[in-house]
Wavefront OBJ file of the C-alpha trace (Angstrom):
o trace
v -49.504 -12.312 27.628
v -47.720 -8.911 27.620
v -48.748 -6.911 24.575
v -44.939 -5.338 24.758
v -43.138 -8.580 24.519
v -41.702 -8.090 21.080
v -41.093 -4.313 21.893
v -43.573 -3.726 18.392
v -45.977 -1.552 19.191
v -47.512 -2.393 15.408
v -48.509 -6.017 16.734
v -50.566 -7.696 19.601
v -49.071 -10.939 20.745
v -51.602 -13.767 21.451
v -49.580 -16.265 22.951
v -46.447 -17.953 23.213
v -44.690 -21.030 23.422
v -41.223 -22.202 24.518
v -38.794 -24.574 24.424
v -35.143 -25.120 24.910
v -34.029 -23.402 21.820
v -36.777 -21.137 20.391
v -39.876 -18.763 21.469
v -42.823 -19.197 19.142
v -45.064 -16.431 19.208
v -48.550 -16.356 17.873
v -49.471 -12.364 16.814
v -51.959 -10.151 14.691
v -50.954 -6.640 13.290
v -52.565 -4.262 15.758
v -54.396 -2.211 12.853
v -56.059 -3.585 9.916
v -55.901 -1.361 6.538
v -58.303 1.071 6.063
v -57.730 1.508 2.377
v -56.792 -0.783 -0.862
v -53.254 -0.604 -1.353
v -53.660 -0.171 -5.049
v -56.602 2.661 -5.638
v -57.022 3.514 -1.879
v -60.578 3.037 -1.441
v -62.200 2.664 1.555
v -64.346 0.064 1.460
v -62.643 -3.574 1.695
v -63.944 -6.985 1.929
v -62.165 -9.887 3.696
v -61.152 -12.727 1.661
v -59.386 -14.959 3.584
v -55.938 -15.156 5.860
v -52.858 -17.226 5.787
v -49.944 -17.588 8.744
v -46.940 -16.475 7.994
v -43.920 -17.093 9.948
v -41.194 -13.865 10.349
v -37.929 -14.539 11.923
v -37.147 -11.672 15.295
v -33.736 -10.761 17.090
v -32.747 -13.755 19.238
v -34.332 -13.168 22.880
v -32.514 -14.803 25.913
v -30.347 -16.473 23.904
v -33.058 -18.294 21.898
v -34.563 -17.731 18.432
v -37.259 -16.077 18.107
v -40.435 -16.941 15.157
v -43.304 -14.984 14.755
v -46.645 -16.515 13.387
v -48.279 -13.496 12.063
v -52.609 -14.251 10.855
v -52.171 -11.925 7.948
v -55.372 -10.878 6.449
v -56.693 -11.030 2.973
v -58.969 -8.299 1.589
v -60.763 -7.501 -1.569
v -60.986 -3.880 -2.989
v -64.803 -3.541 -4.024
v -63.689 -0.703 -6.257
v -60.801 -2.232 -8.067
v -61.716 -6.009 -7.396
v -58.109 -6.080 -6.671
v -56.941 -8.538 -3.868
v -54.286 -8.312 -1.401
v -52.827 -9.157 1.625
v -52.313 -6.731 4.526
v -48.952 -5.120 4.566
v -46.665 -6.300 7.873
v -45.161 -3.233 8.903
v -41.501 -3.203 10.801
v -40.833 -6.391 7.775
v -38.152 -6.644 5.684
v -39.401 -5.618 1.948
v -37.213 -8.578 0.998
v -37.392 -11.003 3.261
v -39.716 -12.652 5.933
v -37.594 -11.068 8.966
v -38.357 -7.861 10.678
v -36.296 -4.859 9.836
v -34.704 -4.980 13.162
v -33.188 -8.226 12.693
v -31.909 -7.277 9.171
v -30.269 -4.914 10.636
v -28.817 -6.226 13.196
v -27.601 -8.737 11.450
v -26.000 -6.692 8.678
v -23.896 -5.152 11.939
v -23.163 -8.367 13.204
v -22.154 -9.638 10.082
v -19.220 -7.130 9.650
v -17.414 -8.676 12.684
v -18.471 -12.148 13.174
v -18.675 -15.391 11.354
v -21.953 -15.614 8.860
v -22.256 -19.276 10.019
v -21.808 -18.248 13.643
v -24.822 -15.763 13.152
v -26.761 -18.005 10.716
v -27.035 -20.740 13.514
v -27.799 -17.792 16.658
v -30.731 -16.635 14.316
v -32.054 -20.158 12.489
v -31.360 -19.148 9.205
v -29.155 -20.363 6.674
v -25.451 -19.142 5.973
v -26.318 -17.713 2.338
v -29.089 -15.773 3.937
v -27.073 -14.045 6.090
v -24.440 -13.743 3.294
v -27.113 -12.345 1.163
v -27.924 -9.611 4.566
v -24.598 -8.581 4.270
v -23.973 -7.928 0.990
v -27.043 -5.656 0.790
v -25.705 -4.121 3.966
v -22.249 -3.294 3.067
v -23.249 -1.723 -0.124
v -25.619 0.894 1.848
v -22.311 1.483 4.205
v -20.508 1.987 0.525
v -22.901 4.653 -0.593
v -23.343 6.525 2.985
v -19.652 6.439 4.503
v -17.215 8.224 2.315
v -13.702 8.634 3.547
v -11.724 11.893 3.505
v -9.058 11.702 0.300
v -5.668 12.080 1.640
v -2.720 14.194 1.228
v -0.385 11.536 1.548
v -1.392 8.347 0.246
v -0.123 4.851 0.028
v -0.502 2.029 -2.308
v 0.177 -1.153 -1.203
v -0.957 -4.789 -1.564
v -2.260 -7.980 0.459
v -1.966 -12.096 -0.962
v -5.481 -13.024 -0.140
v -5.794 -15.630 -2.448
v -4.153 -13.244 -5.261
v -2.791 -9.978 -4.719
v -5.118 -7.239 -3.828
v -4.320 -3.760 -3.912
v -4.518 -2.093 -0.635
v -4.962 2.133 -0.080
v -3.892 3.852 2.889
v -3.634 7.480 4.220
v -0.299 7.301 5.083
v -0.272 10.703 7.155
v -3.007 9.377 9.598
v -2.455 5.622 9.620
v -5.359 4.671 7.688
v -6.841 2.182 5.306
v -9.317 4.021 2.920
v -9.843 1.216 0.275
v -9.234 -2.450 -0.792
v -9.475 -3.117 -4.165
v -10.167 -6.840 -6.125
v -6.976 -6.724 -7.779
v -3.703 -4.878 -8.170
v -3.712 -4.465 -11.978
v -3.044 -0.668 -13.548
v -6.673 -0.786 -14.661
v -8.224 -0.883 -11.380
v -5.899 1.188 -10.014
v -6.611 3.765 -12.790
v -10.419 3.306 -12.245
v -10.161 3.889 -8.348
v -8.359 7.282 -8.372
v -10.037 8.314 -11.849
v -13.336 8.404 -9.913
v -11.798 9.513 -6.252
v -13.432 12.819 -5.153
v -10.464 15.302 -4.279
v -7.724 13.377 -6.020
v -6.071 16.960 -7.085
v -5.228 17.948 -3.266
v -2.863 14.532 -3.325
v 0.911 15.393 -2.792
v 2.567 12.162 -2.351
v 2.371 8.688 -3.323
v 4.196 5.899 -0.980
v 4.482 2.699 -3.181
v 6.395 -0.336 -3.941
v 7.945 -0.777 -7.199
v 5.048 -2.463 -8.853
v 5.191 -1.090 -12.544
v 1.295 -0.743 -12.607
v 1.183 1.514 -9.697
v 3.524 3.959 -11.311
v 1.712 4.141 -14.690
v -1.645 4.614 -12.806
v -0.430 7.100 -10.494
v 1.507 9.238 -13.447
v -1.642 8.906 -15.766
v -4.042 10.154 -12.802
v -1.974 12.355 -10.275
v 0.426 14.352 -12.317
v 0.689 16.727 -9.902
v 1.487 14.152 -7.095
v 5.204 12.899 -6.152
v 6.425 9.415 -6.469
v 7.781 7.846 -3.040
v 9.146 4.254 -3.344
v 8.527 3.286 -0.157
v 11.866 2.440 1.703
v 10.490 -0.412 3.533
v 10.477 -2.223 -0.130
v 13.777 -1.338 -1.412
v 15.817 -2.357 1.876
v 13.907 -5.532 2.510
v 15.585 -6.341 -0.976
v 19.308 -6.313 0.830
v 17.627 -9.230 3.268
v 16.117 -11.169 0.308
v 19.728 -10.910 -1.066
v 21.498 -12.005 1.911
v 19.143 -14.971 2.296
v 20.362 -15.981 -1.653
v 23.645 -16.082 -0.298
v 23.148 -18.163 2.772
v 21.246 -20.430 0.570
v 23.769 -20.565 -2.012
v 26.342 -23.020 -0.066
v 23.653 -24.654 2.185
v 24.820 -28.041 -0.079
v 28.496 -27.842 1.454
v 27.406 -28.094 5.113
v 26.340 -31.351 6.858
v 22.825 -31.807 7.566
v 23.197 -30.561 11.138
v 25.269 -27.530 10.415
v 22.586 -26.541 7.695
v 19.111 -27.410 10.410
v 21.593 -25.245 12.754
v 22.395 -22.274 10.080
v 18.286 -22.566 9.239
v 17.067 -22.073 12.719
v 19.802 -19.406 13.326
v 19.155 -17.054 10.214
v 17.530 -14.765 12.132
v 20.629 -13.216 13.616
v 21.903 -12.717 9.769
v 18.600 -10.819 8.934
v 18.175 -8.868 11.961
v 19.447 -5.244 12.167
v 22.664 -5.378 13.665
v 21.866 -2.854 16.525
v 19.559 -4.417 17.470
v 21.042 -8.183 18.416
v 21.163 -9.123 21.820
v 24.697 -10.029 23.659
v 23.752 -13.867 22.921
v 22.764 -12.830 19.221
v 25.971 -11.078 18.853
v 28.005 -14.258 19.889
v 25.737 -16.530 17.669
v 26.047 -14.236 14.627
v 30.113 -13.783 15.256
v 30.443 -17.852 15.729
v 28.522 -18.141 12.122
v 30.648 -15.197 10.270
v 33.660 -16.838 11.851
v 32.794 -20.782 10.121
v 31.709 -18.854 6.717
v 33.536 -15.489 6.399
v 31.055 -14.874 3.282
v 28.147 -15.036 5.456
v 29.842 -11.893 7.346
v 30.647 -10.219 4.032
v 27.025 -10.880 2.889
v 26.089 -9.596 6.171
v 28.141 -6.353 5.878
v 26.335 -5.639 2.558
v 23.177 -5.663 4.054
v 23.901 -3.390 6.872
v 26.044 -0.798 4.893
v 23.034 -0.821 2.675
v 20.633 0.148 5.361
v 23.194 2.887 5.989
v 21.844 4.420 2.679
v 19.028 5.141 3.981
v 20.568 5.766 7.917
v 23.233 8.344 7.091
v 21.907 10.032 3.821
v 20.434 13.547 4.565
v 20.000 14.449 0.954
v 19.602 13.125 -2.590
v 23.359 13.527 -3.217
v 24.564 12.114 -0.355
v 22.326 9.096 -0.551
v 23.530 8.557 -4.208
v 26.858 8.691 -3.286
v 26.675 6.355 -0.482
v 25.162 3.883 -2.918
v 27.773 4.226 -5.785
v 30.114 3.484 -2.504
v 28.095 0.555 -1.852
v 27.619 -1.023 -5.100
v 31.597 -0.782 -5.705
v 31.840 -2.929 -2.873
v 29.818 -5.611 -3.784
v 32.738 -9.027 -4.127
v 32.352 -10.276 -7.816
v 31.071 -13.814 -6.666
v 28.320 -11.609 -4.605
v 27.049 -9.929 -7.574
v 24.184 -12.255 -9.199
v 22.837 -11.893 -5.364
v 22.580 -8.298 -5.003
v 21.778 -8.064 -9.129
v 17.758 -7.325 -7.921
v 18.715 -4.747 -5.859
v 21.136 -2.996 -8.300
v 19.005 -3.095 -10.797
v 16.079 -1.924 -8.696
v 17.954 0.995 -7.566
v 19.173 1.782 -11.117
v 15.501 1.464 -12.554
v 13.570 3.294 -10.388
v 16.593 6.057 -8.709
v 14.177 9.110 -9.243
v 11.267 7.909 -7.292
v 13.415 6.371 -4.777
v 15.829 8.971 -4.423
v 12.411 11.298 -3.731
v 12.438 9.600 -0.187
v 15.378 11.815 0.370
v 13.202 14.479 0.313
v 9.823 13.425 1.645
v 10.294 10.484 3.347
v 7.241 8.977 3.077
v 6.686 5.739 4.220
v 3.876 3.015 4.197
v 5.568 0.205 5.992
v 3.276 0.190 9.300
v 0.400 -1.478 6.605
v 2.329 -4.436 6.468
v 2.223 -5.332 10.471
v -1.412 -4.956 9.617
v -1.230 -7.185 6.277
v 0.066 -10.087 8.798
v -2.939 -9.510 11.284
v -5.405 -9.520 8.583
v -4.244 -12.776 7.386
v -4.580 -14.235 10.956
v -8.127 -13.108 11.192
v -8.981 -14.168 7.247
v -7.653 -17.685 8.694
v -10.141 -17.474 11.698
v -13.112 -17.003 9.380
v -12.454 -19.652 7.725
v -11.758 -18.035 4.656
v -13.702 -14.679 4.162
v -14.870 -13.480 0.772
v -12.919 -10.729 -0.651
v -16.084 -8.820 -0.341
v -16.619 -10.035 3.428
v -12.892 -9.323 4.629
v -12.978 -5.911 2.383
v -16.158 -4.533 4.620
v -14.788 -5.525 8.196
v -11.573 -3.897 7.137
v -13.083 -0.829 6.188
v -16.330 -0.683 8.335
v -16.206 -2.299 11.472
v -17.699 -0.268 14.495
v -14.952 1.500 16.135
v -12.207 1.298 13.937
v -12.796 5.040 11.993
v -10.397 7.901 13.142
v -12.413 10.761 12.541
v -10.222 14.585 12.166
v -12.650 17.146 13.899
v -12.318 20.928 12.558
v -12.908 23.361 14.923
v -16.102 25.744 13.882
v -15.625 29.757 12.846
v -15.314 31.811 15.656
v -19.173 33.762 15.800
v -20.211 36.326 18.045
v -22.304 35.413 20.854
v -26.068 36.224 19.966
v -28.065 38.208 22.853
v -30.341 35.549 22.501
v -28.010 32.602 24.391
v -27.713 32.081 27.931
v -25.098 34.272 29.355
v -22.459 32.277 30.824
v -20.077 33.867 33.376
v -16.582 32.622 33.449
v -15.073 33.193 36.816
v -11.352 34.057 35.850
v -10.586 34.627 39.627
v -10.995 31.171 40.440
v -8.957 29.699 37.555
v -4.869 28.967 37.708
v -2.466 28.078 35.978
v -2.604 24.698 36.639
v -6.229 24.326 35.947
v -6.170 26.546 33.182
v -7.290 24.751 29.761
v -4.516 24.362 26.789
v -4.806 26.805 23.637
v -3.838 25.518 20.326
v -3.001 27.552 17.207
v -4.014 24.506 15.070
v -7.522 24.643 13.312
v -7.693 21.009 13.452
v -8.103 18.150 16.384
v -6.035 15.286 16.541
v -7.869 12.242 14.946
v -10.358 10.149 17.651
v -11.453 6.925 17.781
v -15.212 6.450 16.890
v -17.357 5.175 19.654
v -18.834 1.477 19.161
v -22.964 3.108 18.387
v -24.348 2.959 15.337
v -21.452 3.723 12.275
v -23.766 6.619 10.982
v -24.347 8.274 14.191
v -20.845 8.173 15.786
v -18.764 11.671 14.578
v -19.955 14.852 14.950
v -21.144 16.794 12.144
v -18.461 18.205 10.179
v -16.054 15.510 10.770
v -13.735 14.045 8.432
v -13.523 10.542 8.344
v -10.151 9.238 7.995
v -10.752 5.832 6.980
v -10.019 2.475 9.268
v -7.241 3.310 11.744
v -4.703 0.489 11.395
v -3.798 0.907 15.104
v -7.674 0.563 16.117
v -7.848 -2.541 13.749
v -5.018 -3.947 14.807
v -6.341 -3.667 18.533
v -9.457 -5.020 17.728
v -8.202 -8.183 15.556
v -6.117 -8.989 18.595
v -8.777 -8.782 20.690
v -11.413 -10.793 18.777
v -13.350 -7.866 17.911
v -13.458 -8.210 14.324
l 1 2 3 4 5 6 7 8 9 10 11 12 13 14 15 16 17 18 19 20 21 22 23 24 25 26 27 28 29 30 31 32 33 34 35 36 37 38 39 40 41 42 43 44 45 46 47 48 49 50 51 52 53 54 55 56 57 58 59 60 61 62 63 64 65 66 67 68 69 70 71 72 73 74 75 76 77 78 79 80 81 82 83 84 85 86 87 88 89 90 91 92 93 94 95 96 97 98 99 100 101 102 103 104 105 106 107 108 109 110 111 112 113 114 115 116 117 118 119 120 121 122 123 124 125 126 127 128 129 130 131 132 133 134 135 136 137 138 139 140 141 142 143 144 145 146 147 148 149 150 151 152 153 154 155 156 157 158 159 160 161 162 163 164 165 166 167 168 169 170 171 172 173 174 175 176 177 178 179 180 181 182 183 184 185 186 187 188 189 190 191 192 193 194 195 196 197 198 199 200 201 202 203 204 205 206 207 208 209 210 211 212 213 214 215 216 217 218 219 220 221 222 223 224 225 226 227 228 229 230 231 232 233 234 235 236 237 238 239 240 241 242 243 244 245 246 247 248 249 250 251 252 253 254 255 256 257 258 259 260 261 262 263 264 265 266 267 268 269 270 271 272 273 274 275 276 277 278 279 280 281 282 283 284 285 286 287 288 289 290 291 292 293 294 295 296 297 298 299 300 301 302 303 304 305 306 307 308 309 310 311 312 313 314 315 316 317 318 319 320 321 322 323 324 325 326 327 328 329 330 331 332 333 334 335 336 337 338 339 340 341 342 343 344 345 346 347 348 349 350 351 352 353 354 355 356 357 358 359 360 361 362 363 364 365 366 367 368 369 370 371 372 373 374 375 376 377 378 379 380 381 382 383 384 385 386 387 388 389 390 391 392 393 394 395 396 397 398 399 400 401 402 403 404 405 406 407 408 409 410 411 412 413 414 415 416 417 418 419 420 421 422 423 424 425 426 427 428 429 430 431 432 433 434 435 436 437 438 439 440 441 442 443 444 445 446 447 448 449 450 451 452 453 454 455 456 457 458 459 460 461 462 463 464 465
């Protein structure tokens, strides 16, 4: 029997039994303890033994159980009996350290049940290991506080808060809810919060109050995406308001074709334009609501300053027909109540709209995982291997030391075509972390910007998470 079959030098393999699904390996520790674990006295007497079954990493697609004859000793000095410590075995569980670490890493990107089946443990054991693993990650992995922050939410059983780095398109935190108290607690304990310049958000009062309280230096910008979306919602109200007037087949047709009303006019193809024209001709009220929707988008697209935006909005508001005031009331009220922060967009066009595409994929991932707990989903988003973006700062230029080996640069062999390009920037572009161990995949001094939304989308679509 090869001694190194386990690749655990602290153990000696005595025998192996194999069936269709499992390896059963009998082993013993290679070295007996030379002193008492309580008083360090060197004289020990054997005092029996017991067999312990230790789970180890799967091999060749089979589960592995180690059957270790654990020896019991009695100290001649203090009289205490003890079992010999088992090297490379987890303190909490009858598993090898490497198996516990592997389960934690795998649980970030796989379902708990699939790992439990592969290893031969319960789903609850995998869940507990994952919980410990995430706690360790949270203590070791620190994300750079963004200068441009986004606060959004995703609905998973209930609304959850999402904190984003808008400038670098990354997620830096998922919060259990979006209450004012939760946001305040997060911001209050956030290192470097004094460097946050802008915060993009939707029109949720607790977000605004929390930021005003904890980040007084930051400029609040109401996300354009959440404002213009209300124009589409108003259009939908108009469409639904006269469904009762339509025959059943026409009502189903309009329901099917409503996308041509909601889609931006400049994005419509020829067939879609013809379809839109057909519905507008039959129902002029739809045409008026559609035009109001498009004109409201124009407030953002055609305004390059706050005064222009104010003027265009007032013109747009005056154009709302009396019979449609109720449908567009929420939009007008939102602009009125939030206009100082909405208008900040025309000075600082910061948006967090890209988070919405990720939100949709997170929902898909959650369904595929048969309903991850919030803690599991948070870890999969924030700590998946290969998903982090880093910004690598160039070190300060230092004079070469005489002890360093000279490297001759042959300028005569360089050509403009082959010469490297230089930049005056002191920081490099964010780079993807390689899919290696999480704590070793960044260069010293690199800033961890968080989980890249682009990379997360790629990984979710590829089934890597």
